[in-house]
C-alpha positions as CSV (number, residue, x, y, z in Angstrom):
1,M,-10.8,33.1,-13.0
2,N,-12.2,31.7,-16.3
3,Q,-10.0,28.7,-17.1
4,V,-8.8,25.5,-15.3
5,L,-6.3,22.9,-16.3
6,V,-7.6,19.4,-16.1
7,F,-5.3,16.3,-15.7
8,D,-5.5,12.8,-14.3
9,I,-3.0,11.3,-11.8
10,W,-2.9,7.7,-10.7
11,A,-0.8,5.0,-9.0
12,D,-0.9,1.4,-8.0
13,Y,-0.6,2.4,-4.4
14,A,-0.9,5.7,-2.5
15,H,-0.5,6.8,1.1
16,F,-1.4,10.3,2.5
17,K,-0.6,10.0,6.1
18,K,-3.1,11.2,8.6
19,Y,-1.4,13.7,10.9
20,Y,-3.0,12.3,14.1
21,T,-1.8,8.7,13.7
22,T,1.6,7.2,14.8
23,T,1.9,3.5,15.5
24,S,-0.6,2.3,12.9
25,P,-0.4,4.9,10.0
26,L,-3.7,5.5,8.3
27,T,-4.2,7.3,5.0
28,F,-6.6,10.0,3.8
29,S,-8.8,8.8,0.9
30,I,-7.9,11.9,-1.2
31,P,-4.6,13.9,-1.5
32,P,-4.7,17.0,0.7
33,K,-4.4,20.2,-1.3
34,T,-0.9,20.8,0.2
35,T,0.2,17.4,-1.3
36,L,-1.0,18.5,-4.7
37,Y,1.1,21.6,-4.3
38,G,4.1,19.3,-4.0
39,I,3.1,17.3,-7.0
40,V,2.8,20.4,-9.2
41,G,6.1,21.6,-7.8
42,A,7.8,18.3,-8.8
43,I,6.4,18.5,-12.3
44,L,7.6,22.1,-12.7
45,G,11.0,21.4,-11.0
46,L,10.4,23.9,-8.2
47,D,12.9,23.7,-5.3
48,K,11.5,21.5,-2.5
49,E,12.5,24.2,0.0
50,E,10.8,27.0,-1.9
51,Y,7.9,25.6,-3.8
52,L,5.3,26.5,-1.1
53,S,6.1,30.2,-1.8
54,Y,4.3,29.8,-5.1
55,F,1.1,28.8,-3.4
56,Q,0.6,31.5,-0.7
57,N,-2.3,33.9,-0.2
58,K,-4.7,31.4,-1.8
59,E,-3.4,32.1,-5.3
60,C,-4.2,28.5,-6.3
61,R,-7.6,26.8,-6.5
62,I,-7.8,23.0,-6.9
63,G,-10.7,20.6,-7.5
64,I,-10.4,16.9,-6.8
65,Q,-12.6,14.3,-8.6
66,I,-12.4,10.6,-7.7
67,K,-12.1,8.6,-10.9
68,E,-11.7,5.1,-9.4
69,P,-13.5,3.7,-6.3
70,I,-11.6,4.2,-3.1
71,K,-10.0,0.9,-2.0
72,K,-7.8,0.4,0.9
73,T,-5.4,-2.4,2.0
74,R,-2.9,-2.9,4.8
75,I,0.8,-3.7,4.2
76,N,3.4,-4.5,6.8
77,L,6.4,-2.2,6.4
78,N,9.8,-2.9,8.0
79,L,11.2,0.3,9.4
80,I,14.9,0.4,10.3
81,D,16.8,2.4,12.9
82,T,19.5,4.2,11.0
83,K,20.8,6.1,14.1
84,K,22.3,3.0,15.8
85,A,24.5,1.9,12.9
86,K,27.0,3.8,10.8
87,L,26.7,1.4,7.9
88,M,23.5,0.3,6.4
89,S,24.8,-3.3,6.2
90,R,25.1,-3.3,10.0
91,I,21.5,-2.3,10.8
92,D,19.8,-5.1,12.7
93,T,17.1,-3.2,14.5
94,R,13.8,-3.3,12.6
95,T,10.2,-2.5,13.5
96,Q,7.3,-3.8,11.6
97,I,4.4,-1.3,11.1
98,K,1.1,-2.2,9.6
99,T,0.4,0.6,7.2
100,E,-2.8,1.5,5.3
101,F,-2.5,2.1,1.6
102,L,-4.9,3.2,-1.2
103,K,-5.0,0.6,-4.0
104,D,-5.4,1.3,-7.8
105,I,-6.3,5.0,-7.1
106,K,-7.0,7.7,-9.7
107,Y,-8.0,11.3,-9.4
108,R,-8.9,14.1,-11.8
109,I,-7.4,17.4,-10.9
110,Y,-8.9,20.8,-11.8
111,F,-6.2,23.4,-11.4
112,H,-6.1,27.2,-11.5
113,H,-3.3,29.6,-10.5
114,Q,-3.4,33.4,-10.5
115,D,0.2,33.4,-11.8
116,S,-0.3,33.1,-15.6
117,K,3.4,32.2,-16.1
118,L,3.2,29.2,-13.7
119,Y,-0.2,28.2,-15.1
120,D,1.1,28.2,-18.7
121,Q,4.3,26.4,-17.8
122,L,2.3,23.6,-16.1
123,K,0.0,23.4,-19.1
124,S,3.0,22.9,-21.4
125,Y,4.6,20.3,-19.2
126,L,1.3,18.4,-18.8
127,K,0.7,18.3,-22.6
128,E,4.2,17.1,-23.2
129,H,4.0,14.6,-20.4
130,K,7.1,16.1,-19.0
131,S,8.1,16.2,-15.3
132,V,11.4,17.6,-13.9
133,Y,11.2,15.3,-10.8
134,S,9.5,12.0,-10.4
135,I,6.1,12.3,-8.9
136,S,4.5,10.1,-6.3
137,L,1.2,9.8,-4.4
138,G,2.3,10.4,-0.8
139,L,5.4,8.2,-0.2
140,S,8.3,8.3,-2.5
141,E,7.8,4.6,-3.3
142,N,4.3,5.2,-4.6
143,L,5.4,6.4,-8.1
144,A,2.6,7.9,-10.1
145,N,1.7,8.7,-13.7
146,F,-0.3,11.6,-15.1
147,K,-2.1,12.6,-18.3
148,Y,-3.3,16.0,-19.6
149,I,-7.0,16.0,-20.3
150,S,-7.9,19.5,-21.4
151,E,-8.3,23.1,-20.5
152,Y,-11.9,24.1,-19.6
153,E,-13.7,27.4,-19.4
154,V,-15.5,27.9,-16.1
155,D,-18.1,30.2,-14.7
156,K,-18.2,31.1,-11.0
157,I,-21.7,30.8,-9.7
158,E,-22.2,32.9,-6.6
159,D,-25.2,33.3,-4.2
160,N,-26.5,30.0,-5.4
161,Q,-29.9,28.8,-4.2
162,D,-30.3,25.7,-6.5
163,W,-29.6,22.1,-6.1
164,V,-26.7,21.0,-8.3
165,D,-24.8,17.8,-9.0
166,L,-21.1,18.3,-8.1
167,I,-18.5,16.0,-9.4
168,T,-15.6,17.0,-7.1
169,V,-14.8,16.7,-3.4
170,L,-16.8,19.3,-1.4
171,R,-15.8,21.5,1.5
172,I,-18.3,21.4,4.4
173,D,-18.1,24.9,5.9
174,S,-20.8,27.4,6.9
175,D,-19.3,29.9,4.4
176,Y,-19.6,27.4,1.5
177,L,-21.8,24.5,2.3
178,A,-23.7,23.4,5.4
179,K,-24.7,19.8,6.1
180,G,-28.3,20.7,5.6
181,D,-27.5,21.7,2.0
182,I,-26.5,18.1,1.0
183,D,-28.9,15.5,-0.3
184,F,-28.1,12.3,1.5
185,S,-31.3,10.6,0.3
186,Q,-29.6,8.9,-2.7
187,A,-28.2,5.4,-2.3
188,K,-24.5,6.4,-2.3
189,E,-21.5,5.9,0.0
190,Y,-20.6,9.3,1.6
191,F,-17.5,9.8,3.6
192,S,-15.9,12.9,5.2
193,D,-12.4,13.7,6.5
194,K,-10.4,16.6,7.8
195,V,-7.5,17.6,5.5
196,A,-4.9,20.3,5.2
197,L,-5.6,23.0,2.6
198,E,-3.0,25.7,3.1
199,M,0.5,25.6,4.4
200,K,3.1,28.4,5.1
201,E,6.6,28.2,3.7
202,D,7.8,26.9,7.1
203,R,5.3,24.0,6.6
204,E,2.9,25.2,9.3
205,V,-0.6,24.3,8.3
206,I,-2.8,27.4,8.5
207,D,-6.1,26.0,7.1
208,Y,-7.8,22.7,7.6
209,A,-11.2,21.8,6.1
210,Q,-13.8,19.1,6.5
211,V,-14.4,17.6,3.1
212,L,-17.1,15.3,1.8
213,F,-16.8,12.7,-1.1
214,E,-18.6,9.7,-2.5
215,R,-16.5,6.6,-2.4
216,S,-17.0,5.5,-6.0
217,G,-16.6,9.0,-7.4
218,E,-20.3,9.6,-8.1
219,S,-21.6,13.1,-8.1
220,I,-23.1,14.7,-4.9
221,K,-26.3,16.6,-5.0
222,A,-25.9,19.8,-2.9
223,K,-26.8,23.4,-2.7
224,P,-23.4,25.2,-2.2
225,K,-23.3,29.0,-1.8
226,E,-20.8,29.1,-4.6
227,Y,-19.3,26.7,-7.1
228,Y,-17.8,26.6,-10.6
229,R,-19.7,25.4,-13.6
230,L,-17.6,23.8,-16.4
231,E,-18.3,24.4,-20.0
232,S,-19.6,20.8,-20.1
233,G,-22.3,22.0,-17.7
234,E,-21.0,19.9,-14.8
235,G,-20.5,21.6,-11.4
236,C,-17.2,21.4,-9.5
237,F,-16.0,22.8,-6.2
238,L,-12.5,24.3,-6.0
239,L,-10.7,24.2,-2.7
């Protein structure tokens, strides 16, 4: 790997449902990597039943940078029971669910794929602001916009022993970054969550990760065993 595509994606509202909630749906603060697979698939027009086949065997690496502070709000949604009525006009059973949404959210995505054809096609579509299908952040109602930023050269730094400022979400894992390798002394707001990273074609999640981020999108000082250095000199972590 020596290049990444960089683009921004944003929406008025977003909802990335946490898999362990039911009656009061909560949202992750960042899009899981598997959600970004779907967004890239929508831009490229990949079949919704087949797009995951393009992201198997960890062929894709993605970095997520928070560009606007994480804000959350709750909205009451009216859910309807479509099984009890043959016509939509006759549906009279509704259930109100308080649902958590992200508000005025924006992310910067760093994207690399080993398939050069897919990579180049995505680059072309991003530069032309072209999308085959409408894209959204989580729910179909949360329509999103995107903007191509640039293509950056990157260097992979391995066996790192130095403290660096990382601008993206980090993976906390003994193979990459231990909690003792994070500097929490700075006056910042740190949060962590467990998100899905890899999913098989039958939609079985095969890799979860504990991730760490700063609520306002500020950099995190850490000592990861490996990371990627952008040509600007900034450090990023690719999931």
